[in-house]
Chimera marker file (.cmm) of the C-alpha trace (Angstrom):
<marker_set name="trace">
<marker id="1" x="0.000" y="0.000" z="0.000" r="1" g="1" b="0" radius="0.5"/>
<marker id="2" x="2.792" y="2.416" z="0.940" r="1" g="1" b="0" radius="0.5"/>
<marker id="3" x="4.586" y="1.585" z="-2.278" r="1" g="1" b="0" radius="0.5"/>
<marker id="4" x="1.471" y="2.457" z="-4.288" r="1" g="1" b="0" radius="0.5"/>
<marker id="5" x="1.125" y="5.765" z="-2.444" r="1" g="1" b="0" radius="0.5"/>
<marker id="6" x="4.800" y="6.539" z="-3.052" r="1" g="1" b="0" radius="0.5"/>
<marker id="7" x="4.464" y="5.719" z="-6.759" r="1" g="1" b="0" radius="0.5"/>
<marker id="8" x="1.366" y="7.917" z="-6.996" r="1" g="1" b="0" radius="0.5"/>
<marker id="9" x="3.149" y="10.779" z="-5.219" r="1" g="1" b="0" radius="0.5"/>
<marker id="10" x="6.168" y="10.524" z="-7.519" r="1" g="1" b="0" radius="0.5"/>
<marker id="11" x="3.897" y="10.432" z="-10.579" r="1" g="1" b="0" radius="0.5"/>
<marker id="12" x="2.006" y="13.489" z="-9.327" r="1" g="1" b="0" radius="0.5"/>
<marker id="13" x="5.303" y="15.309" z="-8.776" r="1" g="1" b="0" radius="0.5"/>
<marker id="14" x="6.405" y="14.452" z="-12.315" r="1" g="1" b="0" radius="0.5"/>
<marker id="15" x="3.114" y="15.681" z="-13.745" r="1" g="1" b="0" radius="0.5"/>
<marker id="16" x="3.414" y="18.880" z="-11.710" r="1" g="1" b="0" radius="0.5"/>
<marker id="17" x="6.916" y="19.535" z="-13.031" r="1" g="1" b="0" radius="0.5"/>
<marker id="18" x="5.779" y="18.836" z="-16.603" r="1" g="1" b="0" radius="0.5"/>
<marker id="19" x="2.807" y="21.184" z="-16.212" r="1" g="1" b="0" radius="0.5"/>
<marker id="20" x="5.032" y="23.923" z="-14.789" r="1" g="1" b="0" radius="0.5"/>
<marker id="21" x="7.408" y="23.566" z="-17.769" r="1" g="1" b="0" radius="0.5"/>
<marker id="22" x="4.441" y="23.591" z="-20.141" r="1" g="1" b="0" radius="0.5"/>
<marker id="23" x="3.161" y="26.802" z="-18.527" r="1" g="1" b="0" radius="0.5"/>
<marker id="24" x="6.615" y="28.369" z="-18.880" r="1" g="1" b="0" radius="0.5"/>
<marker id="25" x="6.789" y="27.340" z="-22.545" r="1" g="1" b="0" radius="0.5"/>
<marker id="26" x="3.310" y="28.785" z="-23.135" r="1" g="1" b="0" radius="0.5"/>
<marker id="27" x="4.288" y="32.038" z="-21.432" r="1" g="1" b="0" radius="0.5"/>
<marker id="28" x="7.449" y="32.238" z="-23.559" r="1" g="1" b="0" radius="0.5"/>
<marker id="29" x="5.425" y="31.602" z="-26.711" r="1" g="1" b="0" radius="0.5"/>
<marker id="30" x="2.830" y="34.210" z="-25.716" r="1" g="1" b="0" radius="0.5"/>
<marker id="31" x="5.545" y="36.820" z="-25.166" r="1" g="1" b="0" radius="0.5"/>
<marker id="32" x="7.039" y="35.984" z="-28.559" r="1" g="1" b="0" radius="0.5"/>
<marker id="33" x="3.658" y="36.252" z="-30.262" r="1" g="1" b="0" radius="0.5"/>
<marker id="34" x="2.868" y="39.516" z="-28.508" r="1" g="1" b="0" radius="0.5"/>
<marker id="35" x="6.217" y="40.847" z="-29.619" r="1" g="1" b="0" radius="0.5"/>
<marker id="36" x="7.295" y="41.479" z="-26.042" r="1" g="1" b="0" radius="0.5"/>
<marker id="37" x="10.937" y="42.327" z="-26.101" r="1" g="1" b="0" radius="0.5"/>
<marker id="38" x="13.153" y="40.075" z="-24.042" r="1" g="1" b="0" radius="0.5"/>
<marker id="39" x="16.005" y="41.457" z="-22.057" r="1" g="1" b="0" radius="0.5"/>
<marker id="40" x="19.498" y="40.065" z="-21.955" r="1" g="1" b="0" radius="0.5"/>
<marker id="41" x="19.091" y="39.395" z="-18.239" r="1" g="1" b="0" radius="0.5"/>
<marker id="42" x="16.802" y="36.438" z="-19.020" r="1" g="1" b="0" radius="0.5"/>
<marker id="43" x="20.037" y="34.550" z="-19.734" r="1" g="1" b="0" radius="0.5"/>
<marker id="44" x="22.496" y="33.624" z="-16.965" r="1" g="1" b="0" radius="0.5"/>
<marker id="45" x="25.262" y="36.114" z="-16.311" r="1" g="1" b="0" radius="0.5"/>
<marker id="46" x="28.630" y="35.190" z="-17.737" r="1" g="1" b="0" radius="0.5"/>
<marker id="47" x="31.204" y="35.890" z="-20.397" r="1" g="1" b="0" radius="0.5"/>
<marker id="48" x="29.483" y="35.781" z="-23.779" r="1" g="1" b="0" radius="0.5"/>
<marker id="49" x="25.947" y="36.540" z="-22.590" r="1" g="1" b="0" radius="0.5"/>
<marker id="50" x="25.727" y="39.819" z="-24.508" r="1" g="1" b="0" radius="0.5"/>
<marker id="51" x="27.092" y="38.310" z="-27.694" r="1" g="1" b="0" radius="0.5"/>
<marker id="52" x="24.836" y="35.270" z="-27.430" r="1" g="1" b="0" radius="0.5"/>
<marker id="53" x="21.729" y="37.342" z="-26.743" r="1" g="1" b="0" radius="0.5"/>
<marker id="54" x="22.437" y="39.830" z="-29.539" r="1" g="1" b="0" radius="0.5"/>
<marker id="55" x="23.269" y="37.217" z="-32.168" r="1" g="1" b="0" radius="0.5"/>
<marker id="56" x="20.737" y="34.514" z="-31.359" r="1" g="1" b="0" radius="0.5"/>
<marker id="57" x="17.650" y="36.626" z="-30.706" r="1" g="1" b="0" radius="0.5"/>
<marker id="58" x="17.771" y="38.046" z="-34.221" r="1" g="1" b="0" radius="0.5"/>
<marker id="59" x="16.088" y="34.812" z="-35.340" r="1" g="1" b="0" radius="0.5"/>
<marker id="60" x="14.429" y="33.323" z="-32.241" r="1" g="1" b="0" radius="0.5"/>
<marker id="61" x="13.665" y="34.044" z="-28.614" r="1" g="1" b="0" radius="0.5"/>
<marker id="62" x="15.734" y="32.759" z="-25.724" r="1" g="1" b="0" radius="0.5"/>
<marker id="63" x="13.211" y="30.049" z="-24.828" r="1" g="1" b="0" radius="0.5"/>
<marker id="64" x="14.678" y="27.954" z="-27.625" r="1" g="1" b="0" radius="0.5"/>
<marker id="65" x="18.125" y="28.328" z="-26.082" r="1" g="1" b="0" radius="0.5"/>
<marker id="66" x="17.072" y="27.890" z="-22.472" r="1" g="1" b="0" radius="0.5"/>
<marker id="67" x="15.222" y="24.601" z="-22.980" r="1" g="1" b="0" radius="0.5"/>
<marker id="68" x="18.179" y="22.843" z="-24.649" r="1" g="1" b="0" radius="0.5"/>
<marker id="69" x="20.940" y="20.989" z="-22.834" r="1" g="1" b="0" radius="0.5"/>
<marker id="70" x="23.657" y="20.262" z="-25.373" r="1" g="1" b="0" radius="0.5"/>
<marker id="71" x="27.343" y="19.465" z="-25.160" r="1" g="1" b="0" radius="0.5"/>
<marker id="72" x="29.908" y="21.913" z="-26.490" r="1" g="1" b="0" radius="0.5"/>
<marker id="73" x="30.313" y="19.804" z="-29.633" r="1" g="1" b="0" radius="0.5"/>
<marker id="74" x="26.546" y="19.744" z="-30.151" r="1" g="1" b="0" radius="0.5"/>
<marker id="75" x="26.237" y="23.529" z="-29.738" r="1" g="1" b="0" radius="0.5"/>
<marker id="76" x="29.152" y="23.967" z="-32.137" r="1" g="1" b="0" radius="0.5"/>
<marker id="77" x="27.539" y="21.663" z="-34.708" r="1" g="1" b="0" radius="0.5"/>
<marker id="78" x="24.235" y="23.465" z="-34.292" r="1" g="1" b="0" radius="0.5"/>
<marker id="79" x="25.908" y="26.683" z="-35.471" r="1" g="1" b="0" radius="0.5"/>
<marker id="80" x="26.812" y="24.982" z="-38.761" r="1" g="1" b="0" radius="0.5"/>
<marker id="81" x="23.325" y="23.455" z="-39.071" r="1" g="1" b="0" radius="0.5"/>
<marker id="82" x="21.627" y="26.839" z="-38.574" r="1" g="1" b="0" radius="0.5"/>
<marker id="83" x="23.881" y="28.375" z="-41.218" r="1" g="1" b="0" radius="0.5"/>
<marker id="84" x="23.259" y="25.591" z="-43.702" r="1" g="1" b="0" radius="0.5"/>
<marker id="85" x="19.536" y="25.010" z="-43.126" r="1" g="1" b="0" radius="0.5"/>
<marker id="86" x="18.280" y="28.410" z="-41.994" r="1" g="1" b="0" radius="0.5"/>
<marker id="87" x="20.607" y="30.872" z="-43.651" r="1" g="1" b="0" radius="0.5"/>
<marker id="88" x="22.230" y="32.148" z="-40.460" r="1" g="1" b="0" radius="0.5"/>
<marker id="89" x="25.367" y="34.144" z="-41.116" r="1" g="1" b="0" radius="0.5"/>
<marker id="90" x="28.223" y="31.752" z="-40.330" r="1" g="1" b="0" radius="0.5"/>
<marker id="91" x="29.898" y="32.227" z="-36.970" r="1" g="1" b="0" radius="0.5"/>
<marker id="92" x="33.653" y="32.033" z="-37.084" r="1" g="1" b="0" radius="0.5"/>
<marker id="93" x="36.737" y="32.544" z="-34.985" r="1" g="1" b="0" radius="0.5"/>
<marker id="94" x="36.766" y="34.055" z="-31.528" r="1" g="1" b="0" radius="0.5"/>
<marker id="95" x="33.176" y="35.303" z="-31.809" r="1" g="1" b="0" radius="0.5"/>
<marker id="96" x="31.955" y="31.748" z="-32.457" r="1" g="1" b="0" radius="0.5"/>
<marker id="97" x="34.072" y="30.387" z="-29.590" r="1" g="1" b="0" radius="0.5"/>
<marker id="98" x="32.634" y="33.005" z="-27.225" r="1" g="1" b="0" radius="0.5"/>
<marker id="99" x="29.034" y="32.079" z="-28.048" r="1" g="1" b="0" radius="0.5"/>
<marker id="100" x="29.587" y="28.315" z="-28.111" r="1" g="1" b="0" radius="0.5"/>
<marker id="101" x="31.519" y="28.441" z="-24.817" r="1" g="1" b="0" radius="0.5"/>
<marker id="102" x="28.739" y="30.480" z="-23.207" r="1" g="1" b="0" radius="0.5"/>
<marker id="103" x="26.051" y="28.063" z="-24.397" r="1" g="1" b="0" radius="0.5"/>
<marker id="104" x="28.015" y="24.980" z="-23.329" r="1" g="1" b="0" radius="0.5"/>
<marker id="105" x="28.732" y="26.474" z="-19.904" r="1" g="1" b="0" radius="0.5"/>
<marker id="106" x="25.207" y="27.616" z="-19.107" r="1" g="1" b="0" radius="0.5"/>
<marker id="107" x="23.116" y="25.238" z="-21.217" r="1" g="1" b="0" radius="0.5"/>
<marker id="108" x="25.227" y="22.091" z="-21.211" r="1" g="1" b="0" radius="0.5"/>
<marker id="109" x="23.973" y="18.608" z="-20.369" r="1" g="1" b="0" radius="0.5"/>
<marker id="110" x="22.214" y="18.483" z="-16.999" r="1" g="1" b="0" radius="0.5"/>
<marker id="111" x="24.228" y="16.810" z="-14.291" r="1" g="1" b="0" radius="0.5"/>
<marker id="112" x="22.662" y="13.809" z="-12.598" r="1" g="1" b="0" radius="0.5"/>
<marker id="113" x="22.503" y="14.064" z="-8.813" r="1" g="1" b="0" radius="0.5"/>
<marker id="114" x="25.167" y="12.154" z="-6.892" r="1" g="1" b="0" radius="0.5"/>
<marker id="115" x="24.133" y="8.558" z="-6.285" r="1" g="1" b="0" radius="0.5"/>
<marker id="116" x="22.367" y="8.172" z="-2.976" r="1" g="1" b="0" radius="0.5"/>
<marker id="117" x="21.881" y="11.921" z="-2.594" r="1" g="1" b="0" radius="0.5"/>
<marker id="118" x="18.346" y="13.234" z="-2.376" r="1" g="1" b="0" radius="0.5"/>
<marker id="119" x="18.045" y="15.844" z="-5.186" r="1" g="1" b="0" radius="0.5"/>
<marker id="120" x="15.196" y="17.569" z="-3.328" r="1" g="1" b="0" radius="0.5"/>
<marker id="121" x="17.333" y="18.378" z="-0.286" r="1" g="1" b="0" radius="0.5"/>
<marker id="122" x="20.327" y="20.699" z="-0.136" r="1" g="1" b="0" radius="0.5"/>
<link id1="1" id2="2" r="1" g="1" b="0" radius="0.2"/>
<link id1="2" id2="3" r="1" g="1" b="0" radius="0.2"/>
<link id1="3" id2="4" r="1" g="1" b="0" radius="0.2"/>
<link id1="4" id2="5" r="1" g="1" b="0" radius="0.2"/>
<link id1="5" id2="6" r="1" g="1" b="0" radius="0.2"/>
<link id1="6" id2="7" r="1" g="1" b="0" radius="0.2"/>
<link id1="7" id2="8" r="1" g="1" b="0" radius="0.2"/>
<link id1="8" id2="9" r="1" g="1" b="0" radius="0.2"/>
<link id1="9" id2="10" r="1" g="1" b="0" radius="0.2"/>
<link id1="10" id2="11" r="1" g="1" b="0" radius="0.2"/>
<link id1="11" id2="12" r="1" g="1" b="0" radius="0.2"/>
<link id1="12" id2="13" r="1" g="1" b="0" radius="0.2"/>
<link id1="13" id2="14" r="1" g="1" b="0" radius="0.2"/>
<link id1="14" id2="15" r="1" g="1" b="0" radius="0.2"/>
<link id1="15" id2="16" r="1" g="1" b="0" radius="0.2"/>
<link id1="16" id2="17" r="1" g="1" b="0" radius="0.2"/>
<link id1="17" id2="18" r="1" g="1" b="0" radius="0.2"/>
<link id1="18" id2="19" r="1" g="1" b="0" radius="0.2"/>
<link id1="19" id2="20" r="1" g="1" b="0" radius="0.2"/>
<link id1="20" id2="21" r="1" g="1" b="0" radius="0.2"/>
<link id1="21" id2="22" r="1" g="1" b="0" radius="0.2"/>
<link id1="22" id2="23" r="1" g="1" b="0" radius="0.2"/>
<link id1="23" id2="24" r="1" g="1" b="0" radius="0.2"/>
<link id1="24" id2="25" r="1" g="1" b="0" radius="0.2"/>
<link id1="25" id2="26" r="1" g="1" b="0" radius="0.2"/>
<link id1="26" id2="27" r="1" g="1" b="0" radius="0.2"/>
<link id1="27" id2="28" r="1" g="1" b="0" radius="0.2"/>
<link id1="28" id2="29" r="1" g="1" b="0" radius="0.2"/>
<link id1="29" id2="30" r="1" g="1" b="0" radius="0.2"/>
<link id1="30" id2="31" r="1" g="1" b="0" radius="0.2"/>
<link id1="31" id2="32" r="1" g="1" b="0" radius="0.2"/>
<link id1="32" id2="33" r="1" g="1" b="0" radius="0.2"/>
<link id1="33" id2="34" r="1" g="1" b="0" radius="0.2"/>
<link id1="34" id2="35" r="1" g="1" b="0" radius="0.2"/>
<link id1="35" id2="36" r="1" g="1" b="0" radius="0.2"/>
<link id1="36" id2="37" r="1" g="1" b="0" radius="0.2"/>
<link id1="37" id2="38" r="1" g="1" b="0" radius="0.2"/>
<link id1="38" id2="39" r="1" g="1" b="0" radius="0.2"/>
<link id1="39" id2="40" r="1" g="1" b="0" radius="0.2"/>
<link id1="40" id2="41" r="1" g="1" b="0" radius="0.2"/>
<link id1="41" id2="42" r="1" g="1" b="0" radius="0.2"/>
<link id1="42" id2="43" r="1" g="1" b="0" radius="0.2"/>
<link id1="43" id2="44" r="1" g="1" b="0" radius="0.2"/>
<link id1="44" id2="45" r="1" g="1" b="0" radius="0.2"/>
<link id1="45" id2="46" r="1" g="1" b="0" radius="0.2"/>
<link id1="46" id2="47" r="1" g="1" b="0" radius="0.2"/>
<link id1="47" id2="48" r="1" g="1" b="0" radius="0.2"/>
<link id1="48" id2="49" r="1" g="1" b="0" radius="0.2"/>
<link id1="49" id2="50" r="1" g="1" b="0" radius="0.2"/>
<link id1="50" id2="51" r="1" g="1" b="0" radius="0.2"/>
<link id1="51" id2="52" r="1" g="1" b="0" radius="0.2"/>
<link id1="52" id2="53" r="1" g="1" b="0" radius="0.2"/>
<link id1="53" id2="54" r="1" g="1" b="0" radius="0.2"/>
<link id1="54" id2="55" r="1" g="1" b="0" radius="0.2"/>
<link id1="55" id2="56" r="1" g="1" b="0" radius="0.2"/>
<link id1="56" id2="57" r="1" g="1" b="0" radius="0.2"/>
<link id1="57" id2="58" r="1" g="1" b="0" radius="0.2"/>
<link id1="58" id2="59" r="1" g="1" b="0" radius="0.2"/>
<link id1="59" id2="60" r="1" g="1" b="0" radius="0.2"/>
<link id1="60" id2="61" r="1" g="1" b="0" radius="0.2"/>
<link id1="61" id2="62" r="1" g="1" b="0" radius="0.2"/>
<link id1="62" id2="63" r="1" g="1" b="0" radius="0.2"/>
<link id1="63" id2="64" r="1" g="1" b="0" radius="0.2"/>
<link id1="64" id2="65" r="1" g="1" b="0" radius="0.2"/>
<link id1="65" id2="66" r="1" g="1" b="0" radius="0.2"/>
<link id1="66" id2="67" r="1" g="1" b="0" radius="0.2"/>
<link id1="67" id2="68" r="1" g="1" b="0" radius="0.2"/>
<link id1="68" id2="69" r="1" g="1" b="0" radius="0.2"/>
<link id1="69" id2="70" r="1" g="1" b="0" radius="0.2"/>
<link id1="70" id2="71" r="1" g="1" b="0" radius="0.2"/>
<link id1="71" id2="72" r="1" g="1" b="0" radius="0.2"/>
<link id1="72" id2="73" r="1" g="1" b="0" radius="0.2"/>
<link id1="73" id2="74" r="1" g="1" b="0" radius="0.2"/>
<link id1="74" id2="75" r="1" g="1" b="0" radius="0.2"/>
<link id1="75" id2="76" r="1" g="1" b="0" radius="0.2"/>
<link id1="76" id2="77" r="1" g="1" b="0" radius="0.2"/>
<link id1="77" id2="78" r="1" g="1" b="0" radius="0.2"/>
<link id1="78" id2="79" r="1" g="1" b="0" radius="0.2"/>
<link id1="79" id2="80" r="1" g="1" b="0" radius="0.2"/>
<link id1="80" id2="81" r="1" g="1" b="0" radius="0.2"/>
<link id1="81" id2="82" r="1" g="1" b="0" radius="0.2"/>
<link id1="82" id2="83" r="1" g="1" b="0" radius="0.2"/>
<link id1="83" id2="84" r="1" g="1" b="0" radius="0.2"/>
<link id1="84" id2="85" r="1" g="1" b="0" radius="0.2"/>
<link id1="85" id2="86" r="1" g="1" b="0" radius="0.2"/>
<link id1="86" id2="87" r="1" g="1" b="0" radius="0.2"/>
<link id1="87" id2="88" r="1" g="1" b="0" radius="0.2"/>
<link id1="88" id2="89" r="1" g="1" b="0" radius="0.2"/>
<link id1="89" id2="90" r="1" g="1" b="0" radius="0.2"/>
<link id1="90" id2="91" r="1" g="1" b="0" radius="0.2"/>
<link id1="91" id2="92" r="1" g="1" b="0" radius="0.2"/>
<link id1="92" id2="93" r="1" g="1" b="0" radius="0.2"/>
<link id1="93" id2="94" r="1" g="1" b="0" radius="0.2"/>
<link id1="94" id2="95" r="1" g="1" b="0" radius="0.2"/>
<link id1="95" id2="96" r="1" g="1" b="0" radius="0.2"/>
<link id1="96" id2="97" r="1" g="1" b="0" radius="0.2"/>
<link id1="97" id2="98" r="1" g="1" b="0" radius="0.2"/>
<link id1="98" id2="99" r="1" g="1" b="0" radius="0.2"/>
<link id1="99" id2="100" r="1" g="1" b="0" radius="0.2"/>
<link id1="100" id2="101" r="1" g="1" b="0" radius="0.2"/>
<link id1="101" id2="102" r="1" g="1" b="0" radius="0.2"/>
<link id1="102" id2="103" r="1" g="1" b="0" radius="0.2"/>
<link id1="103" id2="104" r="1" g="1" b="0" radius="0.2"/>
<link id1="104" id2="105" r="1" g="1" b="0" radius="0.2"/>
<link id1="105" id2="106" r="1" g="1" b="0" radius="0.2"/>
<link id1="106" id2="107" r="1" g="1" b="0" radius="0.2"/>
<link id1="107" id2="108" r="1" g="1" b="0" radius="0.2"/>
<link id1="108" id2="109" r="1" g="1" b="0" radius="0.2"/>
<link id1="109" id2="110" r="1" g="1" b="0" radius="0.2"/>
<link id1="110" id2="111" r="1" g="1" b="0" radius="0.2"/>
<link id1="111" id2="112" r="1" g="1" b="0" radius="0.2"/>
<link id1="112" id2="113" r="1" g="1" b="0" radius="0.2"/>
<link id1="113" id2="114" r="1" g="1" b="0" radius="0.2"/>
<link id1="114" id2="115" r="1" g="1" b="0" radius="0.2"/>
<link id1="115" id2="116" r="1" g="1" b="0" radius="0.2"/>
<link id1="116" id2="117" r="1" g="1" b="0" radius="0.2"/>
<link id1="117" id2="118" r="1" g="1" b="0" radius="0.2"/>
<link id1="118" id2="119" r="1" g="1" b="0" radius="0.2"/>
<link id1="119" id2="120" r="1" g="1" b="0" radius="0.2"/>
<link id1="120" id2="121" r="1" g="1" b="0" radius="0.2"/>
<link id1="121" id2="122" r="1" g="1" b="0" radius="0.2"/>
</marker_set>
């Protein structure tokens, strides 16, 4: 019985997290549709934030960036893909490194919690 209650509680928590993310995605989409201007501060502070915000938001809002968790190599490859498939001006040299490093640092793969550590407690 306790196991069933625990499973139900975990499922409810998962649904709650999914609904919260869905609400955030809907809010981001509504702001984009309404033409609400985003501010750079929606992205985490760090070297390359200004460059990333200025270059990337020409084509899309930051929600697209913020919901991805890619490795440095994947972010780097995505730059080529956007140039080839969507006509983005190619990023090269130090400017490209700055943006890719920023994205990989702040939007890299999520780290799994340490084994045996409760991720809900600090």
